C-alpha positions, 0 to 999 in steps of 0.5 A: 342218663346223668341224673344218678351221677348227680344224685351221688352228691346227695350221699356225699352231702349226707356224709358231711361234705359241704356241697352248697346251701339250699336256697328257696326262691332261686332265680326262675331263669336257670342257666344250662349246666355245662358238662364234660366227659373223658374216658368214661364207660357209661353203663345204661344197664349192666350190658349196655355201655356208652363208651364216651371217649370225649364229650362236651355239652350242656344239660338243659332244663326242660321245664320253664323256671325249673333247674336241672333236677337229679331225681327227675330224668325228664327234667333236662336234656343233654345237648351235645356240642362235640363228642366221640362215643363208641358202642360194641355190637353187644351193647347195641344188641341189648339196647335194641332188645330192651328199649328201642324195639321193646314196645307193644306190638313191635314187629321185630324182636330177638335182634342180634348185631355183629360186625363182619368185614366192615358191615353191620349184620343184623339178625332177628325175627319179623312177626308177619302172622308167624315169626320169620327169621331174617338177616340184613347186611348193611353199611353205616353213614351219617345223614344230612340231619345228623342221624345214623343211616344203616343202608340195607345192602342185602336182605334175606329171610329164611335164606331167601333174598328179599327185594327191599326193606319195605317190601320185606316189612310190608306197609302196615309194619313199616308204618308201625315202626315209623309211628314208634320212631320216638324210640330211636328207629325209623325206616326210610326206603331201604334205610334203617335210621337210628336217631340218637336224640331218642335212641336211649331212655330220658334224659335224651341226648341231642346232637348232630352226628357228623360221621359214623364209622366202624373201628376196631369192631365197634360203632363210633359216632362223632358228634359236631354241632359246629359251635365248638364250646370252650373246654372246661377245666376240672379241678382234678387232672385225671384220665377218666372223669365227668365234670359239671360246671355252672348253672343250678343243680337240684338233688334231693333237698339240696341245691347246688348254685354255680355247680362245680362237681367232678366225678372220677374213678380210681382204677386206670385210664377209663372210668367205669360207671353204672348209674343204677348202682352208683351208690356202691361205687360212692360208698366204696370211695370218698368225696373231697371239697375243693377250695372253690366250694366245689366237690370231687367224688372219688368212686370205685370203678363198677368193674370192681363189683361186676365181672360177668356182664356182656358189656365187659367187651367195652374198652377197659383199663385196669391200670395194671 
């Protein structure tokens, strides 16, 4: 999720901005990189947006002796300390169809999610020899182990009430869903469990969801590990930003020691960022070194380039 953000520094370095020296034989014990985000519409795809209102955490190297490497999203994980992250039903629908349920033999497909009267309505097709249309009406809560539970209050298939979720799926299909829980979804009785640590593609975001709520037509997750890390102080005071501090960040042929990198938008309160097309945002903006040998990358918001994605339903602020 964050690899493309950090790769932006490579382009900045190529443009003549002094980021950091490349040091061979860097210390094998690489410390985590602290990260803090405020008011960022973080696009996993054009139509999948994580509305990160606040987030404090760390990027942790996965491989012993290797630093966080921008070009390898599997080289690190995101350990969330505290966060408030919202998803529109449209974004969650796209995530379900393009990743969570996009594995060979998945019994559920063509999923759509809406919110009505404080409940999540999930519709789709279940393959049991033939495709059966279904609808599940559910309520959300946080589990004791920090995941998200959607309890199936009401289930129907082809407008016929069904006794329970496992009865509807059948033993074989429920086992198939469970065996693919690495994609972020599991079934437990009449509950659909969403697992944030594996709900999105790498790098995986690990954190304890303390509360989940439906607010203003969106699903809002409140993370709280109980550690309460101290807030970071980015060099530039602005409403929407992504800030990395400390540790070692490797990108391309360069290595940033004691990382000090802030990425900001320029159109208003919320920074709209799309990792897969960050380069056009960077090229349209500019970068500036700080007195402490850090870097501030000013990017044009992705909404400047994209005007028709379904993800535009996420929170926006053009500053007008």
